N, C-alpha and C positions, 0 to 999 in steps of 0.2 A: 382462630379463640385470640381474644384479649387476653394478658399471662394472668391479669388481674379474676377473669374468669376462672381463668385453670389452676390457682392458685386456691379462690375457691373451692373448687372443685376435689383437688387433690384432699384441705381439711375436709374436707364429709367422711373419705372414708375412714368407715373402724378402722380404728387401727389393735388391735391384739400383743397385750405385753409378747416382749420376749420369756421365751419359757427355760426354765433350766434347769438342767437334765446332769440330776442328780448320782453317784455315784456312789455305788456300796462299799463303807470305808473298812469291810472286814469283809479280806476276802474268802476267796468261796475256799473248805479247806480241801485237796481230791488222794485220792488216794498214790497219785501217781507223784504229790509232794508228799506226801506221807511218805511212800517209799523214796525218795530222794532220802529224807533227810534221816529216816532209816539204816540204810543204807553210808550215811557216809557218818554215821554214830557206831557202825559196827567195823568198817576200815578202821575208823580211830580205836576201839579195842582190840580189836586183829590185830594190829601194829603197835601195840600196847604189851599183849598177851604172851606175841614173839619176841620180842624185846624181856619178858621176864621170863620168859620160861629159853631161850641161850644163856640165861645169865645164871639161870638155878643149874641147869644144863653144865654148863661150863665149872663154876664153882662146885656143886658135890662132886663130880667127877673127880675136878683136879684135887678134892680133901680126902677122899678117896683110895686113893689114888697114893698120897702123900703119909694119909697114914701111916702104914707098912718101912717108908720108905723112913722118914727121918723118924718116928718112935721107934723102930725097929732096929734097921739097921746103922743108920746115924748114930744109933744112939739119945737123941737130943732129952728134956726133957717136957713139962709139956708146956709147964708155961711158955720155953722155945715155941712150942711147935703151935701154940696158940698166938704167936706173936705173927709171927710167920706166916701161918694162915689165916692173920687177918688184915697182914698188907696185900697178899695174896689174891682176899675178896674181892677189895678196890684194883688192882690190878685184872683179874679175871672179869670183874664187872667191864670194865672199859673196852675190854678186848672182845668178849664175848661174840655181841651180832654183830663187829665189822668178822670176824669167824667164819660167823655162820654165813652169812652173802656171799662170800669170799669160796667157800667150801658149794655151795650151793652153783656159783657162773661155774665154776670146776669141775662140777657133776652136769651138769648141762648141758658140756663139751664133750667130755667123753663117755658118757651113757653111763649104765646102769651095765653092769654082763655078770660073769661065773664071778668063783669066792675070789680069783686071786686075781682080778682084774678091781671088784670092788676092793680091799689091801690096798693093790695099787694106787687107786685113788686115793684113797682115805690118806693114809700115808704121807703119797707125794703131798696132800694141803696141807694134811698137820706138819711135816718138815716145813715144806716152803713159806709156809704162813710165819709158825714158832721158830724157827734157828733165824729171824734176822734180829725178831724184835731180839732173844734171848745172846745174842754176838754184843749189839749197843749196849743190850745190858750191861753185860762183862766188859763193852768197853772203858765203860760210861763207873765205873769199878775199880778203872785203873788195873786189870786183868792184863798179864803180859802175854803174848804171840802165842809163845807158850803152850799159858794155861786157858785161853783161848782157842784152841786149838783142841788139844783133851777135851775140857766140855761138848765141844762143838761137837764129836767124832761119836761121846759118851749121848749127847740130846741122839745125835743120829739115830742110835743104835734102840733107845727108849719109844725114840718114835717110833721104828717100825714095830714095835709092837705095842705103842699105844692108839694109833692112828685109828686105827680099828675098829676098836670096842668102842672107843670114844664116839666116832660114827653111827657106832650098831646102835648103841646108846640113845645120844644126837637123836636118830631118823626113832626108834619107839616112844619117845615123848612127845616127838610130832605126833605120831598113826594116835597115842594115846590123848592128845592136846587135842589132835582134828576128830576124833568122836564124842570129844564133848560140847565143842564150838557146835557141829552139826545138830548136836541133841536141841542146844540149846538157842540156838537160831530157829528149828524146826519150830522152838515154843516159842519165840516173839514172835514169826507169821501170824502164826496158830492166834496169835496175841489179838495183835494188830490185826488182824481179819473180824475176828468179831470186832473188834473197838468203832469200823467201819461197817460193818453190816445196823451195831446198833445204834450208829451213827445217821 
């Protein structure tokens, strides 16, 4: 067959126009995507709530302890007390979450036990975290070596009294918050399931 006849035969073959596959621009919403977004939102909300809980626990406990010490024992006026406490709120807000994370780490390493064991763990956490900060604060304030030593011994005695009560208070708040979170999570999960069923 000659090239010319081959060309004519090729031109005679009908050629269909190219078919374009159009993709749906709107992705299909699946239950897995909805659950992933819901989990991300819940994780962000959980971290924010844990931070707020730690800040509330640290400030409310410190304020309750400071009232008899500053107003009764030290004889401060209400004006002086409020000024000191407002400054303490700023400081406590900064250290509340790091302290809680440090306590979680120590408790995870030493575990839970009897009354004396838990008392020792919470006292160690309180003392080992707060004492260096307290000492640094006194150094920055220009206190002498003797004043720092006296203040640190006093602080160690206070830590032995306050460490475990604060740990118990924090655990109690966490339990209450955890119950409320599970209750809310159950309601949200039920609502998300109902939305999927309606869709």
